[in-house]
N, CA, C and O atoms as a Maestro MAE file, in Angstrom:
{
 s_m_m2io_version
 :::
 2.0.0
}

f_m_ct {
 s_m_title
 :::
 protein
 m_atom[252] {
  # First column is atom index #
  i_m_mmod_type
  r_m_x_coord
  r_m_y_coord
  r_m_z_coord
  i_m_residue_number
  s_m_chain_name
  s_m_pdb_residue_name
  s_m_pdb_atom_name
  i_m_atomic_number
  :::
  1 25 -13.837 -11.423 15.898 1 A "UNK " " N  " 7
  2 3 -13.566 -12.751 16.371 1 A "UNK " " CA " 6
  3 2 -12.090 -13.038 16.104 1 A "UNK " " C  " 6
  4 15 -11.565 -12.694 15.045 1 A "UNK " " O  " 8
  5 25 -11.444 -13.655 17.045 2 A "UNK " " N  " 7
  6 3 -10.034 -14.030 16.907 2 A "UNK " " CA " 6
  7 2 -9.920 -15.540 16.980 2 A "UNK " " C  " 6
  8 15 -10.410 -16.167 17.919 2 A "UNK " " O  " 8
  9 25 -9.283 -16.107 16.000 3 A "UNK " " N  " 7
  10 3 -9.032 -17.548 15.959 3 A "UNK " " CA " 6
  11 2 -7.511 -17.707 15.945 3 A "UNK " " C  " 6
  12 15 -6.903 -17.868 14.887 3 A "UNK " " O  " 8
  13 25 -6.914 -17.660 17.119 4 A "UNK " " N  " 7
  14 3 -5.450 -17.620 17.226 4 A "UNK " " CA " 6
  15 2 -4.827 -18.993 17.012 4 A "UNK " " C  " 6
  16 15 -5.417 -20.025 17.331 4 A "UNK " " O  " 8
  17 25 -3.631 -18.971 16.468 5 A "UNK " " N  " 7
  18 3 -2.798 -20.164 16.315 5 A "UNK " " CA " 6
  19 2 -1.488 -19.887 17.026 5 A "UNK " " C  " 6
  20 15 -1.089 -18.732 17.178 5 A "UNK " " O  " 8
  21 25 -0.820 -20.941 17.463 6 A "UNK " " N  " 7
  22 3 0.461 -20.736 18.133 6 A "UNK " " CA " 6
  23 2 1.404 -21.878 17.821 6 A "UNK " " C  " 6
  24 15 0.991 -23.008 17.562 6 A "UNK " " O  " 8
  25 25 2.679 -21.548 17.853 7 A "UNK " " N  " 7
  26 3 3.756 -22.522 17.693 7 A "UNK " " CA " 6
  27 2 4.788 -22.188 18.755 7 A "UNK " " C  " 6
  28 15 5.210 -21.039 18.886 7 A "UNK " " O  " 8
  29 25 5.192 -23.200 19.513 8 A "UNK " " N  " 7
  30 3 6.252 -23.020 20.506 8 A "UNK " " CA " 6
  31 2 7.232 -24.168 20.321 8 A "UNK " " C  " 6
  32 15 6.837 -25.334 20.315 8 A "UNK " " O  " 8
  33 25 8.511 -23.838 20.169 9 A "UNK " " N  " 7
  34 3 9.547 -24.848 19.951 9 A "UNK " " CA " 6
  35 2 10.370 -25.029 21.213 9 A "UNK " " C  " 6
  36 15 10.965 -24.076 21.717 9 A "UNK " " O  " 8
  37 25 10.402 -26.253 21.722 10 A "UNK " " N  " 7
  38 3 11.252 -26.598 22.873 10 A "UNK " " CA " 6
  39 2 11.031 -25.684 24.070 10 A "UNK " " C  " 6
  40 15 11.980 -25.335 24.772 10 A "UNK " " O  " 8
  41 25 9.783 -25.298 24.304 11 A "UNK " " N  " 7
  42 3 9.434 -24.399 25.411 11 A "UNK " " CA " 6
  43 2 10.233 -23.098 25.340 11 A "UNK " " C  " 6
  44 15 10.455 -22.437 26.354 11 A "UNK " " O  " 8
  45 25 10.659 -22.743 24.128 12 A "UNK " " N  " 7
  46 3 11.474 -21.545 23.945 12 A "UNK " " CA " 6
  47 2 10.736 -20.517 23.118 12 A "UNK " " C  " 6
  48 15 9.623 -20.119 23.462 12 A "UNK " " O  " 8
  49 25 11.345 -20.085 22.034 13 A "UNK " " N  " 7
  50 3 10.739 -19.060 21.191 13 A "UNK " " CA " 6
  51 2 9.410 -19.541 20.631 13 A "UNK " " C  " 6
  52 15 9.206 -20.734 20.410 13 A "UNK " " O  " 8
  53 25 8.518 -18.599 20.410 14 A "UNK " " N  " 7
  54 3 7.211 -18.978 19.896 14 A "UNK " " CA " 6
  55 2 6.590 -17.891 19.051 14 A "UNK " " C  " 6
  56 15 7.091 -16.769 18.974 14 A "UNK " " O  " 8
  57 25 5.482 -18.252 18.416 15 A "UNK " " N  " 7
  58 3 4.685 -17.344 17.590 15 A "UNK " " CA " 6
  59 2 3.231 -17.499 18.008 15 A "UNK " " C  " 6
  60 15 2.757 -18.616 18.221 15 A "UNK " " O  " 8
  61 25 2.530 -16.394 18.124 16 A "UNK " " N  " 7
  62 3 1.103 -16.383 18.421 16 A "UNK " " CA " 6
  63 2 0.461 -15.398 17.460 16 A "UNK " " C  " 6
  64 15 0.831 -14.225 17.437 16 A "UNK " " O  " 8
  65 25 -0.493 -15.861 16.671 17 A "UNK " " N  " 7
  66 3 -1.100 -14.960 15.705 17 A "UNK " " CA " 6
  67 2 -2.339 -15.532 15.063 17 A "UNK " " C  " 6
  68 15 -2.840 -16.581 15.468 17 A "UNK " " O  " 8
  69 25 -2.832 -14.830 14.054 18 A "UNK " " N  " 7
  70 3 -4.074 -15.209 13.395 18 A "UNK " " CA " 6
  71 2 -3.862 -15.999 12.112 18 A "UNK " " C  " 6
  72 15 -4.810 -16.592 11.598 18 A "UNK " " O  " 8
  73 25 -2.652 -16.024 11.585 19 A "UNK " " N  " 7
  74 3 -2.391 -16.663 10.294 19 A "UNK " " CA " 6
  75 2 -2.473 -18.180 10.393 19 A "UNK " " C  " 6
  76 15 -1.980 -18.777 11.351 19 A "UNK " " O  " 8
  77 25 -3.107 -18.806 9.385 20 A "UNK " " N  " 7
  78 3 -2.999 -20.252 9.249 20 A "UNK " " CA " 6
  79 2 -1.559 -20.562 8.876 20 A "UNK " " C  " 6
  80 15 -0.914 -19.776 8.182 20 A "UNK " " O  " 8
  81 25 -1.058 -21.681 9.325 21 A "UNK " " N  " 7
  82 3 0.347 -22.016 9.086 21 A "UNK " " CA " 6
  83 2 0.513 -22.698 7.728 21 A "UNK " " C  " 6
  84 15 0.987 -23.830 7.630 21 A "UNK " " O  " 8
  85 25 0.109 -21.977 6.690 22 A "UNK " " N  " 7
  86 3 0.270 -22.393 5.301 22 A "UNK " " CA " 6
  87 2 0.941 -21.245 4.557 22 A "UNK " " C  " 6
  88 15 1.004 -20.127 5.068 22 A "UNK " " O  " 8
  89 25 1.439 -21.513 3.361 23 A "UNK " " N  " 7
  90 3 2.082 -20.431 2.607 23 A "UNK " " CA " 6
  91 2 1.072 -19.324 2.299 23 A "UNK " " C  " 6
  92 15 1.411 -18.144 2.392 23 A "UNK " " O  " 8
  93 25 -0.156 -19.680 1.935 24 A "UNK " " N  " 7
  94 3 -1.172 -18.675 1.649 24 A "UNK " " CA " 6
  95 2 -1.523 -17.897 2.913 24 A "UNK " " C  " 6
  96 15 -1.656 -16.674 2.868 24 A "UNK " " O  " 8
  97 25 -1.674 -18.587 4.031 25 A "UNK " " N  " 7
  98 3 -2.013 -17.924 5.283 25 A "UNK " " CA " 6
  99 2 -0.919 -16.998 5.774 25 A "UNK " " C  " 6
  100 15 -1.203 -15.943 6.341 25 A "UNK " " O  " 8
  101 25 0.334 -17.385 5.562 26 A "UNK " " N  " 7
  102 3 1.451 -16.584 6.051 26 A "UNK " " CA " 6
  103 2 1.860 -15.476 5.090 26 A "UNK " " C  " 6
  104 15 2.467 -14.489 5.505 26 A "UNK " " O  " 8
  105 25 1.528 -15.632 3.784 27 A "UNK " " N  " 7
  106 3 1.989 -14.642 2.815 27 A "UNK " " CA " 6
  107 2 0.873 -13.987 2.007 27 A "UNK " " C  " 6
  108 15 1.093 -12.929 1.417 27 A "UNK " " O  " 8
  109 25 -0.311 -14.582 1.962 28 A "UNK " " N  " 7
  110 3 -1.347 -14.083 1.076 28 A "UNK " " CA " 6
  111 2 -2.445 -13.274 1.729 28 A "UNK " " C  " 6
  112 15 -3.282 -12.703 1.029 28 A "UNK " " O  " 8
  113 25 -2.467 -13.208 3.040 29 A "UNK " " N  " 7
  114 3 -3.521 -12.493 3.756 29 A "UNK " " CA " 6
  115 2 -2.899 -11.440 4.664 29 A "UNK " " C  " 6
  116 15 -1.708 -11.486 4.971 29 A "UNK " " O  " 8
  117 25 -3.713 -10.508 5.078 30 A "UNK " " N  " 7
  118 3 -3.290 -9.562 6.113 30 A "UNK " " CA " 6
  119 2 -3.627 -10.207 7.450 30 A "UNK " " C  " 6
  120 15 -4.795 -10.482 7.728 30 A "UNK " " O  " 8
  121 25 -2.640 -10.445 8.261 31 A "UNK " " N  " 7
  122 3 -2.808 -11.143 9.533 31 A "UNK " " CA " 6
  123 2 -2.097 -10.375 10.635 31 A "UNK " " C  " 6
  124 15 -1.324 -9.456 10.363 31 A "UNK " " O  " 8
  125 25 -2.357 -10.752 11.867 32 A "UNK " " N  " 7
  126 3 -1.687 -10.159 13.023 32 A "UNK " " CA " 6
  127 2 -0.959 -11.268 13.769 32 A "UNK " " C  " 6
  128 15 -1.484 -12.371 13.921 32 A "UNK " " O  " 8
  129 25 0.249 -10.971 14.232 33 A "UNK " " N  " 7
  130 3 0.998 -11.974 14.978 33 A "UNK " " CA " 6
  131 2 2.117 -11.343 15.769 33 A "UNK " " C  " 6
  132 15 2.574 -10.241 15.465 33 A "UNK " " O  " 8
  133 25 2.552 -12.055 16.789 34 A "UNK " " N  " 7
  134 3 3.660 -11.592 17.615 34 A "UNK " " CA " 6
  135 2 4.625 -12.742 17.853 34 A "UNK " " C  " 6
  136 15 4.224 -13.903 17.939 34 A "UNK " " O  " 8
  137 25 5.896 -12.402 17.956 35 A "UNK " " N  " 7
  138 3 6.920 -13.375 18.330 35 A "UNK " " CA " 6
  139 2 7.008 -13.386 19.851 35 A "UNK " " C  " 6
  140 15 7.099 -12.332 20.481 35 A "UNK " " O  " 8
  141 25 6.979 -14.573 20.433 36 A "UNK " " N  " 7
  142 3 7.082 -14.701 21.883 36 A "UNK " " CA " 6
  143 2 8.535 -14.871 22.286 36 A "UNK " " C  " 6
  144 15 9.289 -15.596 21.636 36 A "UNK " " O  " 8
  145 25 8.924 -14.200 23.358 37 A "UNK " " N  " 7
  146 3 10.261 -14.413 23.915 37 A "UNK " " CA " 6
  147 2 10.280 -15.763 24.623 37 A "UNK " " C  " 6
  148 15 9.240 -16.401 24.786 37 A "UNK " " O  " 8
  149 25 11.452 -16.188 25.036 38 A "UNK " " N  " 7
  150 3 11.573 -17.461 25.752 38 A "UNK " " CA " 6
  151 2 10.698 -17.440 27.005 38 A "UNK " " C  " 6
  152 15 9.980 -18.404 27.270 38 A "UNK " " O  " 8
  153 25 10.748 -16.357 27.776 39 A "UNK " " N  " 7
  154 3 9.948 -16.261 28.998 39 A "UNK " " CA " 6
  155 2 8.453 -16.285 28.728 39 A "UNK " " C  " 6
  156 15 7.701 -16.942 29.448 39 A "UNK " " O  " 8
  157 25 8.017 -15.573 27.699 40 A "UNK " " N  " 7
  158 3 6.599 -15.557 27.344 40 A "UNK " " CA " 6
  159 2 6.144 -16.935 26.881 40 A "UNK " " C  " 6
  160 15 5.064 -17.396 27.250 40 A "UNK " " O  " 8
  161 25 6.975 -17.591 26.068 41 A "UNK " " N  " 7
  162 3 6.636 -18.926 25.582 41 A "UNK " " CA " 6
  163 2 6.522 -19.905 26.743 41 A "UNK " " C  " 6
  164 15 5.601 -20.722 26.774 41 A "UNK " " O  " 8
  165 25 7.441 -19.835 27.692 42 A "UNK " " N  " 7
  166 3 7.404 -20.731 28.855 42 A "UNK " " CA " 6
  167 2 6.125 -20.501 29.664 42 A "UNK " " C  " 6
  168 15 5.482 -21.464 30.081 42 A "UNK " " O  " 8
  169 25 5.752 -19.251 29.890 43 A "UNK " " N  " 7
  170 3 4.524 -18.963 30.639 43 A "UNK " " CA " 6
  171 2 3.287 -19.446 29.881 43 A "UNK " " C  " 6
  172 15 2.319 -19.900 30.492 43 A "UNK " " O  " 8
  173 25 3.319 -19.349 28.561 44 A "UNK " " N  " 7
  174 3 2.201 -19.822 27.745 44 A "UNK " " CA " 6
  175 2 2.070 -21.336 27.859 44 A "UNK " " C  " 6
  176 15 0.959 -21.855 27.965 44 A "UNK " " O  " 8
  177 25 3.199 -22.049 27.836 45 A "UNK " " N  " 7
  178 3 3.179 -23.506 27.999 45 A "UNK " " CA " 6
  179 2 2.606 -23.874 29.365 45 A "UNK " " C  " 6
  180 15 1.780 -24.781 29.461 45 A "UNK " " O  " 8
  181 25 3.030 -23.190 30.411 46 A "UNK " " N  " 7
  182 3 2.507 -23.454 31.762 46 A "UNK " " CA " 6
  183 2 0.993 -23.226 31.787 46 A "UNK " " C  " 6
  184 15 0.255 -24.026 32.362 46 A "UNK " " O  " 8
  185 25 0.531 -22.144 31.169 47 A "UNK " " N  " 7
  186 3 -0.901 -21.854 31.100 47 A "UNK " " CA " 6
  187 2 -1.651 -22.988 30.399 47 A "UNK " " C  " 6
  188 15 -2.694 -23.431 30.880 47 A "UNK " " O  " 8
  189 25 -1.125 -23.459 29.263 48 A "UNK " " N  " 7
  190 3 -1.773 -24.556 28.540 48 A "UNK " " CA " 6
  191 2 -1.785 -25.834 29.369 48 A "UNK " " C  " 6
  192 15 -2.770 -26.572 29.349 48 A "UNK " " O  " 8
  193 25 -0.708 -26.104 30.094 49 A "UNK " " N  " 7
  194 3 -0.659 -27.282 30.960 49 A "UNK " " CA " 6
  195 2 -1.708 -27.183 32.071 49 A "UNK " " C  " 6
  196 15 -2.302 -28.192 32.450 49 A "UNK " " O  " 8
  197 25 -1.938 -25.985 32.591 50 A "UNK " " N  " 7
  198 3 -2.972 -25.789 33.617 50 A "UNK " " CA " 6
  199 2 -4.366 -26.034 33.040 50 A "UNK " " C  " 6
  200 15 -5.212 -26.643 33.696 50 A "UNK " " O  " 8
  201 25 -4.604 -25.566 31.827 51 A "UNK " " N  " 7
  202 3 -5.890 -25.821 31.176 51 A "UNK " " CA " 6
  203 2 -6.102 -27.316 30.961 51 A "UNK " " C  " 6
  204 15 -7.196 -27.834 31.184 51 A "UNK " " O  " 8
  205 25 -5.049 -28.004 30.526 52 A "UNK " " N  " 7
  206 3 -5.142 -29.449 30.308 52 A "UNK " " CA " 6
  207 2 -5.413 -30.179 31.621 52 A "UNK " " C  " 6
  208 15 -6.256 -31.075 31.666 52 A "UNK " " O  " 8
  209 25 -4.708 -29.806 32.690 53 A "UNK " " N  " 7
  210 3 -4.895 -30.441 33.997 53 A "UNK " " CA " 6
  211 2 -6.312 -30.214 34.526 53 A "UNK " " C  " 6
  212 15 -6.838 -31.052 35.259 53 A "UNK " " O  " 8
  213 25 -6.929 -29.096 34.164 54 A "UNK " " N  " 7
  214 3 -8.291 -28.796 34.598 54 A "UNK " " CA " 6
  215 2 -9.337 -29.512 33.744 54 A "UNK " " C  " 6
  216 15 -10.536 -29.377 33.990 54 A "UNK " " O  " 8
  217 25 -8.886 -30.276 32.735 55 A "UNK " " N  " 7
  218 3 -9.809 -31.022 31.887 55 A "UNK " " CA " 6
  219 2 -10.539 -30.175 30.865 55 A "UNK " " C  " 6
  220 15 -11.637 -30.528 30.434 55 A "UNK " " O  " 8
  221 25 -9.942 -29.059 30.471 56 A "UNK " " N  " 7
  222 3 -10.609 -28.150 29.545 56 A "UNK " " CA " 6
  223 2 -10.310 -28.422 28.077 56 A "UNK " " C  " 6
  224 15 -10.834 -27.726 27.207 56 A "UNK " " O  " 8
  225 25 -9.482 -29.415 27.785 57 A "UNK " " N  " 7
  226 3 -9.224 -29.806 26.402 57 A "UNK " " CA " 6
  227 2 -10.031 -31.063 26.092 57 A "UNK " " C  " 6
  228 15 -10.197 -31.932 26.948 57 A "UNK " " O  " 8
  229 25 -10.521 -31.150 24.884 58 A "UNK " " N  " 7
  230 3 -11.310 -32.298 24.457 58 A "UNK " " CA " 6
  231 2 -10.603 -32.948 23.281 58 A "UNK " " C  " 6
  232 15 -10.206 -32.268 22.335 58 A "UNK " " O  " 8
  233 25 -10.444 -34.268 23.337 59 A "UNK " " N  " 7
  234 3 -9.858 -35.008 22.223 59 A "UNK " " CA " 6
  235 2 -10.885 -35.135 21.106 59 A "UNK " " C  " 6
  236 15 -12.043 -35.478 21.347 59 A "UNK " " O  " 8
  237 25 -10.455 -34.859 19.904 60 A "UNK " " N  " 7
  238 3 -11.326 -34.990 18.744 60 A "UNK " " CA " 6
  239 2 -10.724 -36.054 17.840 60 A "UNK " " C  " 6
  240 15 -9.574 -35.925 17.419 60 A "UNK " " O  " 8
  241 25 -11.486 -37.109 17.532 61 A "UNK " " N  " 7
  242 3 -10.933 -38.165 16.677 61 A "UNK " " CA " 6
  243 2 -10.711 -37.654 15.257 61 A "UNK " " C  " 6
  244 15 -11.425 -36.767 14.790 61 A "UNK " " O  " 8
  245 25 -9.718 -38.219 14.574 62 A "UNK " " N  " 7
  246 3 -9.477 -37.805 13.181 62 A "UNK " " CA " 6
  247 2 -10.669 -38.172 12.297 62 A "UNK " " C  " 6
  248 15 -11.408 -39.118 12.571 62 A "UNK " " O  " 8
  249 25 -10.825 -37.407 11.252 63 A "UNK " " N  " 7
  250 3 -11.924 -37.684 10.316 63 A "UNK " " CA " 6
  251 2 -11.418 -38.349 9.074 63 A "UNK " " C  " 6
  252 15 -12.202 -38.656 8.175 63 A "UNK " " O  " 8
  :::
 }
 m_bond[251] {
  # First column is bond index #
  i_m_from
  i_m_to
  i_m_order
  :::
  1 1 2 1
  2 2 3 1
  3 3 4 2
  4 3 5 1
  5 5 6 1
  6 6 7 1
  7 7 8 2
  8 7 9 1
  9 9 10 1
  10 10 11 1
  11 11 12 2
  12 11 13 1
  13 13 14 1
  14 14 15 1
  15 15 16 2
  16 15 17 1
  17 17 18 1
  18 18 19 1
  19 19 20 2
  20 19 21 1
  21 21 22 1
  22 22 23 1
  23 23 24 2
  24 23 25 1
  25 25 26 1
  26 26 27 1
  27 27 28 2
  28 27 29 1
  29 29 30 1
  30 30 31 1
  31 31 32 2
  32 31 33 1
  33 33 34 1
  34 34 35 1
  35 35 36 2
  36 35 37 1
  37 37 38 1
  38 38 39 1
  39 39 40 2
  40 39 41 1
  41 41 42 1
  42 42 43 1
  43 43 44 2
  44 43 45 1
  45 45 46 1
  46 46 47 1
  47 47 48 2
  48 47 49 1
  49 49 50 1
  50 50 51 1
  51 51 52 2
  52 51 53 1
  53 53 54 1
  54 54 55 1
  55 55 56 2
  56 55 57 1
  57 57 58 1
  58 58 59 1
  59 59 60 2
  60 59 61 1
  61 61 62 1
  62 62 63 1
  63 63 64 2
  64 63 65 1
  65 65 66 1
  66 66 67 1
  67 67 68 2
  68 67 69 1
  69 69 70 1
  70 70 71 1
  71 71 72 2
  72 71 73 1
  73 73 74 1
  74 74 75 1
  75 75 76 2
  76 75 77 1
  77 77 78 1
  78 78 79 1
  79 79 80 2
  80 79 81 1
  81 81 82 1
  82 82 83 1
  83 83 84 2
  84 83 85 1
  85 85 86 1
  86 86 87 1
  87 87 88 2
  88 87 89 1
  89 89 90 1
  90 90 91 1
  91 91 92 2
  92 91 93 1
  93 93 94 1
  94 94 95 1
  95 95 96 2
  96 95 97 1
  97 97 98 1
  98 98 99 1
  99 99 100 2
  100 99 101 1
  101 101 102 1
  102 102 103 1
  103 103 104 2
  104 103 105 1
  105 105 106 1
  106 106 107 1
  107 107 108 2
  108 107 109 1
  109 109 110 1
  110 110 111 1
  111 111 112 2
  112 111 113 1
  113 113 114 1
  114 114 115 1
  115 115 116 2
  116 115 117 1
  117 117 118 1
  118 118 119 1
  119 119 120 2
  120 119 121 1
  121 121 122 1
  122 122 123 1
  123 123 124 2
  124 123 125 1
  125 125 126 1
  126 126 127 1
  127 127 128 2
  128 127 129 1
  129 129 130 1
  130 130 131 1
  131 131 132 2
  132 131 133 1
  133 133 134 1
  134 134 135 1
  135 135 136 2
  136 135 137 1
  137 137 138 1
  138 138 139 1
  139 139 140 2
  140 139 141 1
  141 141 142 1
  142 142 143 1
  143 143 144 2
  144 143 145 1
  145 145 146 1
  146 146 147 1
  147 147 148 2
  148 147 149 1
  149 149 150 1
  150 150 151 1
  151 151 152 2
  152 151 153 1
  153 153 154 1
  154 154 155 1
  155 155 156 2
  156 155 157 1
  157 157 158 1
  158 158 159 1
  159 159 160 2
  160 159 161 1
  161 161 162 1
  162 162 163 1
  163 163 164 2
  164 163 165 1
  165 165 166 1
  166 166 167 1
  167 167 168 2
  168 167 169 1
  169 169 170 1
  170 170 171 1
  171 171 172 2
  172 171 173 1
  173 173 174 1
  174 174 175 1
  175 175 176 2
  176 175 177 1
  177 177 178 1
  178 178 179 1
  179 179 180 2
  180 179 181 1
  181 181 182 1
  182 182 183 1
  183 183 184 2
  184 183 185 1
  185 185 186 1
  186 186 187 1
  187 187 188 2
  188 187 189 1
  189 189 190 1
  190 190 191 1
  191 191 192 2
  192 191 193 1
  193 193 194 1
  194 194 195 1
  195 195 196 2
  196 195 197 1
  197 197 198 1
  198 198 199 1
  199 199 200 2
  200 199 201 1
  201 201 202 1
  202 202 203 1
  203 203 204 2
  204 203 205 1
  205 205 206 1
  206 206 207 1
  207 207 208 2
  208 207 209 1
  209 209 210 1
  210 210 211 1
  211 211 212 2
  212 211 213 1
  213 213 214 1
  214 214 215 1
  215 215 216 2
  216 215 217 1
  217 217 218 1
  218 218 219 1
  219 219 220 2
  220 219 221 1
  221 221 222 1
  222 222 223 1
  223 223 224 2
  224 223 225 1
  225 225 226 1
  226 226 227 1
  227 227 228 2
  228 227 229 1
  229 229 230 1
  230 230 231 1
  231 231 232 2
  232 231 233 1
  233 233 234 1
  234 234 235 1
  235 235 236 2
  236 235 237 1
  237 237 238 1
  238 238 239 1
  239 239 240 2
  240 239 241 1
  241 241 242 1
  242 242 243 1
  243 243 244 2
  244 243 245 1
  245 245 246 1
  246 246 247 1
  247 247 248 2
  248 247 249 1
  249 249 250 1
  250 250 251 1
  251 251 252 2
  :::
 }
}
């Protein structure tokens, strides 16, 4: 099972991987991740925008 996380800054460089974005997640576990180039990050943003436009994201209220 893959539970991916991603970070994209200014539609530019990005990270896609399995690590939780905490110090323990980034340094204390064996994880897999890749750095996205500007072009890859831009295509990923477009893909996410298409998913959102199709109504595939659900808002979850804070707990």
